[in-house]
PASEVO-345419 format. One record per residue (C-alpha): x, y, z; residue in one letter. Coordinates in pm, whole numbers, plus 50000, padded with zeros to 5 digits. Each point is the difference from the previous one (the first is absolute). Layout:
ROTOR     u     v     w res
ROTOR     X     Y     Z   A
...
END
This chain:
ROTOR     u     v     w res
ROTOR 07826 23060 96893   M
ROTOR 50149 49860 50320   R
ROTOR 50008 49652 49849   V
ROTOR 50299 50114 49794   F
ROTOR 50197 50157 50284   I
ROTOR 50102 49690 50194   S
ROTOR 50138 49806 49699   P
ROTOR 50180 50315 49888   L
ROTOR 50163 50037 50341   K
ROTOR 50105 49636 49992   K
ROTOR 50151 50032 49653   S
ROTOR 50201 50306 50107   V
ROTOR 50129 49821 50312   V
ROTOR 50090 49681 49809   V
ROTOR 50182 50194 49730   C
ROTOR 50181 50215 50258   A
ROTOR 50127 49683 50169   V
ROTOR 50105 49867 49658   F
ROTOR 50201 50317 49934   I
ROTOR 50170 50003 50341   L
ROTOR 50098 49634 49969   L
ROTOR 50126 50058 49648   S
ROTOR 50217 50292 50105   I
ROTOR 50133 49809 50299   A
ROTOR 50100 49699 49790   S
ROTOR 50110 50190 49692   Q
ROTOR 50346 49927 49865   K
ROTOR 50215 50237 49803   T
ROTOR 49929 49934 49636   V
ROTOR 50191 50278 49828   W
ROTOR 50374 49985 49944   A
ROTOR 50201 50267 50180   K
ROTOR 50231 50126 49728   D
ROTOR 50258 50277 50041   D
ROTOR 49818 50291 49837   F
ROTOR 50097 50366 50038   H
ROTOR 49860 50336 49898   S
ROTOR 50275 50202 49833   V
ROTOR 50048 50339 49837   T
ROTOR 50192 50056 49678   V
ROTOR 50305 50213 50082   K
ROTOR 50192 49993 49671   E
ROTOR 49953 49892 49640   I
ROTOR 50319 49799 49937   V
ROTOR 49930 49926 49632   N
ROTOR 49709 49904 49775   T
ROTOR 49970 49660 50166   E
ROTOR 50101 50062 50361   Q
ROTOR 49899 50226 50289   V
ROTOR 50142 50053 50348   R
ROTOR 49739 49970 50275   V
ROTOR 49994 50052 50377   E
ROTOR 49770 49824 50246   T
ROTOR 49732 50209 50173   N
ROTOR 50064 49865 50350   N
ROTOR 49837 50188 50285   L
ROTOR 50245 49840 50242   Q
ROTOR 50344 49845 49962   G
ROTOR 50268 50056 49736   P
ROTOR 49897 50057 49640   K
ROTOR 50133 49783 49717   E
ROTOR 50083 50092 49644   E
ROTOR 49972 49772 49698   F
ROTOR 50062 50028 49629   V
ROTOR 49712 49824 49825   V
ROTOR 49918 49917 49641   N
ROTOR 49691 50171 49860   T
ROTOR 49927 49734 49737   L
ROTOR 49709 49771 50087   A
ROTOR 49850 49716 49803   E
ROTOR 49639 50099 50078   K
ROTOR 50038 50333 49816   Y
ROTOR 49997 50019 49621   I
ROTOR 50258 50278 50025   S
ROTOR 50227 50106 50282   S
ROTOR 49814 50231 50245   P
ROTOR 50131 50350 50050   T
ROTOR 50097 50108 50350   Y
ROTOR 50099 50340 50134   A
ROTOR 50186 50116 50310   V
ROTOR 49756 50003 50292   G
ROTOR 49781 49714 49871   D
ROTOR 49900 49751 50268   R
ROTOR 50037 49631 49913   L
ROTOR 49966 49661 50167   I
ROTOR 50299 49767 49976   V
ROTOR 50060 49641 50104   S
ROTOR 50337 49943 50163   V
ROTOR 50175 49663 49990   T
ROTOR 50339 49898 50133   T
ROTOR 50227 49823 49750   V
ROTOR 50351 49904 50108   G
ROTOR 49988 50246 50288   G
ROTOR 49895 50287 49771   E
ROTOR 49654 50157 50026   R
ROTOR 49844 50044 49657   I
ROTOR 49679 50196 49937   A
ROTOR 49747 49954 49720   S
ROTOR 49718 50240 49915   I
ROTOR 49656 49851 50068   I
ROTOR 49766 50293 49938   E
ROTOR 49952 50369 50063   R
ROTOR 49917 50093 50359   D
ROTOR 49648 50147 49983   R
ROTOR 49949 50027 50377   T
ROTOR 49983 50381 50012   V
ROTOR 49737 50037 49722   P
ROTOR 49801 49717 50162   Y
ROTOR 50000 50183 50333   I
ROTOR 49896 50329 49839   I
ROTOR 49719 49833 49804   L
ROTOR 49880 49806 50307   A
ROTOR 49994 50318 50211   L
ROTOR 49811 50182 49726   L
ROTOR 49749 49712 49988   F
ROTOR 49950 50013 50378   V
ROTOR 49959 50379 49999   V
ROTOR 49741 49993 49718   V
ROTOR 49802 49714 50158   V
ROTOR 49990 50162 50345   I
ROTOR 49935 50350 49865   A
ROTOR 49697 49884 49804   I
ROTOR 49890 49694 50196   G
ROTOR 50072 50144 50347   R
ROTOR 49969 49743 50279   L
ROTOR 49850 49732 49775   Q
ROTOR 50287 50045 49756   G
ROTOR 50254 49963 50280   A
ROTOR 49828 49683 50122   L
ROTOR 49998 49864 49645   A
ROTOR 50377 50049 49981   I
ROTOR 50038 49812 50328   V
ROTOR 49784 49716 49867   A
ROTOR 50202 49989 49678   M
ROTOR 50326 49980 50193   G
ROTOR 49875 49720 50224   V
ROTOR 49866 49807 49700   S
ROTOR 50332 50031 49818   F
ROTOR 50186 49892 50313   A
ROTOR 49782 49690 50034   L
ROTOR 50051 49908 49635   L
ROTOR 50378 50034 50021   T
ROTOR 50055 49849 50346   T
ROTOR 49739 49723 49995   V
ROTOR 49845 49920 49663   T
ROTOR 50310 49998 49782   I
ROTOR 50226 49817 50252   P
ROTOR 49731 49736 50058   Q
ROTOR 49971 49934 49626   V
ROTOR 50379 49977 49972   I
ROTOR 50004 49753 50290   E
ROTOR 49775 49767 49797   G
ROTOR 49646 50090 50108   S
ROTOR 49725 49992 49736   D
ROTOR 49976 50353 49851   P
ROTOR 49620 49977 49970   I
ROTOR 49953 49906 50365   V
ROTOR 50242 50270 50114   I
ROTOR 49830 50264 49783   S
ROTOR 49661 49908 50149   I
ROTOR 50136 50023 50355   L
ROTOR 50163 50329 49909   T
ROTOR 49668 50133 49871   A
ROTOR 49823 49893 50317   L
ROTOR 50223 50227 50207   I
ROTOR 50083 50282 49757   I
ROTOR 49645 50072 49884   V
ROTOR 49847 50060 50347   P
ROTOR 50312 50182 50116   L
ROTOR 50021 50222 49694   M
ROTOR 49627 50077 49996   F
ROTOR 49954 50069 50371   Y
ROTOR 50310 50216 50031   V
ROTOR 49908 50201 49687   S
ROTOR 49623 50027 50047   H
ROTOR 49937 49948 50372   G
ROTOR 49812 49737 50202   F
ROTOR 49647 50037 49871   N
ROTOR 49731 49800 49827   Q
ROTOR 50092 50126 49653   K
ROTOR 50357 49878 50037   T
ROTOR 49889 49661 50134   T
ROTOR 49767 49952 49703   L
ROTOR 50282 50103 49766   A
ROTOR 50236 49746 50160   V
ROTOR 49747 49719 49954   I
ROTOR 49923 50104 49643   T
ROTOR 50371 50015 49916   T
ROTOR 50058 49651 50139   M
ROTOR 49719 49862 49781   I
ROTOR 50141 50177 49694   A
ROTOR 50349 49865 50077   L
ROTOR 49860 49646 50017   V
ROTOR 49842 50052 49657   A
ROTOR 50330 50140 49867   T
ROTOR 50193 49703 50137   G
ROTOR 49761 49746 49847   L
ROTOR 50004 50174 49661   L
ROTOR 50378 50032 49999   S
ROTOR 50043 49631 50085   A
ROTOR 49749 49899 49730   L
ROTOR 50140 50210 49716   F
ROTOR 50362 49940 50092   T
ROTOR 49922 49633 49948   S
ROTOR 49787 50049 49684   L
ROTOR 50268 50213 49833   T
ROTOR 50281 49763 50108   Y
ROTOR 50199 50275 50168   I
ROTOR 50302 49841 50166   S
ROTOR 50165 50317 50124   G
ROTOR 50332 49922 49831   Y
ROTOR 49971 50247 49711   A
ROTOR 50191 50296 50141   S
ROTOR 50367 50048 50085   E
ROTOR 49901 50065 50360   E
ROTOR 49837 49656 50014   A
ROTOR 50320 49835 49882   A
ROTOR 50195 50193 50264   A
ROTOR 49751 49899 50273   V
ROTOR 50023 49635 49896   T
ROTOR 50380 50014 49997   F
ROTOR 50009 50168 50343   R
ROTOR 49733 49801 50183   F
ROTOR 49973 49676 49804   G
ROTOR 49700 49811 49867   E
ROTOR 49821 49993 50336   T
ROTOR 49841 50338 49926   L
ROTOR 49708 49954 49762   K
ROTOR 49997 50313 49788   L
ROTOR 49640 49960 49879   S
ROTOR 49888 50022 50363   N
ROTOR 50219 50306 50040   L
ROTOR 49814 50168 49713   I
ROTOR 49664 49923 50164   I
ROTOR 50126 50139 50330   A
ROTOR 50113 50315 49822   G
ROTOR 49653 50051 49853   M
ROTOR 49842 49970 50345   I
ROTOR 50242 50244 50160   I
ROTOR 49979 50253 49715   S
ROTOR 49620 50010 50025   A
ROTOR 50000 50094 50369   M
ROTOR 50094 50365 49957   G
ROTOR 49750 50084 49727   V
ROTOR 49719 49819 50182   L
ROTOR 50046 50241 50292   D
ROTOR 49895 50288 49778   D
ROTOR 49711 49812 49839   V
ROTOR 49834 49848 50304   T
ROTOR 50029 50296 50237   V
ROTOR 49880 50244 49733   S
ROTOR 49706 49788 49892   Q
ROTOR 49872 49941 50353   I
ROTOR 50043 50373 50063   G
ROTOR 49786 50068 49692   I
ROTOR 49723 49778 50137   V
ROTOR 50013 50177 50335   Q
ROTOR 49992 50345 49843   S
ROTOR 49704 49916 49776   L
ROTOR 49811 49840 50286   S
ROTOR 50068 50299 50223   K
ROTOR 49882 50246 49731   A
ROTOR 49685 49798 49926   K
ROTOR 49925 49776 50301   P
ROTOR 49666 49891 49852   D
ROTOR 50162 49859 49683   M
ROTOR 49903 49638 49943   R
ROTOR 50271 49734 49982   T
ROTOR 49977 49925 49623   P
ROTOR 50014 50371 49917   Q
ROTOR 50291 50056 50239   L
ROTOR 50191 49713 49835   F
ROTOR 49937 50144 49652   V
ROTOR 50108 50352 50099   E
ROTOR 50312 49877 50181   A
ROTOR 50098 49782 49704   M
ROTOR 49969 50299 49764   K
ROTOR 50276 50171 50194   L
ROTOR 50184 49671 50038   G
ROTOR 50008 49953 49623   R
ROTOR 50174 50336 49963   D
ROTOR 50257 49871 50247   H
ROTOR 50034 49675 49805   I
ROTOR 50055 50185 49671   A
ROTOR 50273 50215 50157   S
ROTOR 50169 49698 50156   L
ROTOR 50001 49799 49678   V
ROTOR 50154 50290 49810   N
ROTOR 50255 50055 50276   T
ROTOR 50104 49635 50016   L
ROTOR 50043 49976 49623   V
ROTOR 50198 50324 49971   L
ROTOR 50221 49914 50298   V
ROTOR 50084 49664 49844   Y
ROTOR 50066 50147 49654   V
ROTOR 50222 50267 50152   G
ROTOR 50200 49746 50201   A
ROTOR 50036 49764 49702   A
ROTOR 50059 50267 49733   L
ROTOR 50338 49858 49882   P
ROTOR 49836 49661 49947   M
ROTOR 49719 50161 49799   F
ROTOR 50257 50170 49778   L
ROTOR 50158 49661 49925   L
ROTOR 49658 49849 49926   I
ROTOR 49917 50286 49764   Y
ROTOR 50320 49950 49797   K
ROTOR 49994 49620 49983   T
ROTOR 49910 49813 49681   D
ROTOR 49813 49735 50199   V
ROTOR 49618 50038 49997   P
ROTOR 49854 50153 50313   L
ROTOR 49784 49698 50077   W
ROTOR 50316 49789 50008   V
ROTOR 50198 50249 50208   V
ROTOR 49738 50006 50277   V
ROTOR 50031 49622 50037   Q
ROTOR 50347 50040 50149   R
ROTOR 49993 49905 50365   E
ROTOR 50166 50323 50110   L
ROTOR 49716 50202 49844   I
ROTOR 49730 49749 50096   A
ROTOR 50110 50033 50362   E
ROTOR 49943 50376 49994   E
ROTOR 49667 49968 49817   I
ROTOR 49867 49752 50254   V
ROTOR 50136 50204 50291   R
ROTOR 49838 50323 49876   T
ROTOR 49662 49852 49909   L
ROTOR 49965 49779 50308   V
ROTOR 50088 50285 50235   S
ROTOR 49758 50230 49817   S
ROTOR 49716 49748 50023   I
ROTOR 50057 49955 50372   G
ROTOR 49999 50376 50054   I
ROTOR 49685 50050 49790   I
ROTOR 49815 49721 50185   L
ROTOR 50068 50186 50324   A
ROTOR 49769 50286 49891   V
ROTOR 49664 49813 50005   P
ROTOR 50111 49796 50302   I
ROTOR 50087 50315 50195   A
ROTOR 49671 50158 49891   T
ROTOR 49797 49705 50126   M
ROTOR 50187 49986 50330   F
ROTOR 49960 50375 50046   G
ROTOR 49624 49980 49940   I
ROTOR 49951 49695 50218   R
ROTOR 50211 50095 50305   W
ROTOR 50119 50358 49957   G
ROTOR 49669 50172 49944   R
ROTOR 49827 49981 50338   A
ROTOR 50245 50225 50187   K
ROTOR 50065 50261 49732   V
ROTOR 50106 50326 50162   G
ROTOR 50153 49821 50297   Y
ROTOR 50253 49777 49827   L
ROTOR 50300 50219 50065   Q
ROTOR 49915 50021 50372   R
ROTOR 49921 49633 50044   E
ROTOR 50305 49831 50155   K
ROTOR 50018 49632 49930   L
ROTOR 50214 49761 50206   F
ROTOR 49930 50211 50309   S
END
């Protein structure tokens, strides 16, 4: 098992240096517009409301803004006390505000606090550590991965480097420094490689360019042709698979350890068969979950498909839909492949010290 530890340490150190250098050299990539949170103070008429800025410090400003917006089919209805976000521009010395969106900060905070309370109440210390790992992972994605892609780096390379640091960090913080976690990290890396290769292959075979959505057009307009959107799709598949693989690999290696501990005299072929029986239940649940999550997220699109006069086999050839089909199936295949790989790794290296794995401190 120690043969894996040194390379793993090196990868963590290299990626940590990569992150520090990236943060040190990072340029500001987002425009600093004049946005304000405001509260509706008065309904002037059916098309205008008077709002006041929610400044914690300094003088508050009042604006009369139009409620009509092109992105809505009909004019939204506002009431006194509603919180909005406005963009303020100065025209001829006069400050004019335009409504951007509703301010959902307070519900977000309440929901986030509820999430933290539920996770810690049920997960205890491990749940709290998982929240810490999630926060660090999100911070790395937003402060390193995304800015590096915007600066012109290859999205695939950046996503791989991101995985090399996020996966060990996320796993060790959430599950502790032990042999099970190390095996799960290695298994996840192998599954991510398989996911990356499959995504590259089928993105090419299905001629997915990445330019099918409105977001793609906006990205191209904002950042130019230097950003290859097909590579961005592949990078997205790699990153999206990381979180689910945590659950699969750690659970499956834990299954092997539990079975081996309950029946230490079980032969290797039998142990593999028994572990895979439980792993297949996990696979079935994951496949159903992935499909239902996608259908739920894309429900408006499915409604349009259902009402169209174009045959279904023609509709699914559209690049926008093909992109989602490839993304879902490739990610699912990578996740499913992790089950037998994790089982084999658990039997080969995680079996000998069953009963002592949680007390064994690696890297010490």
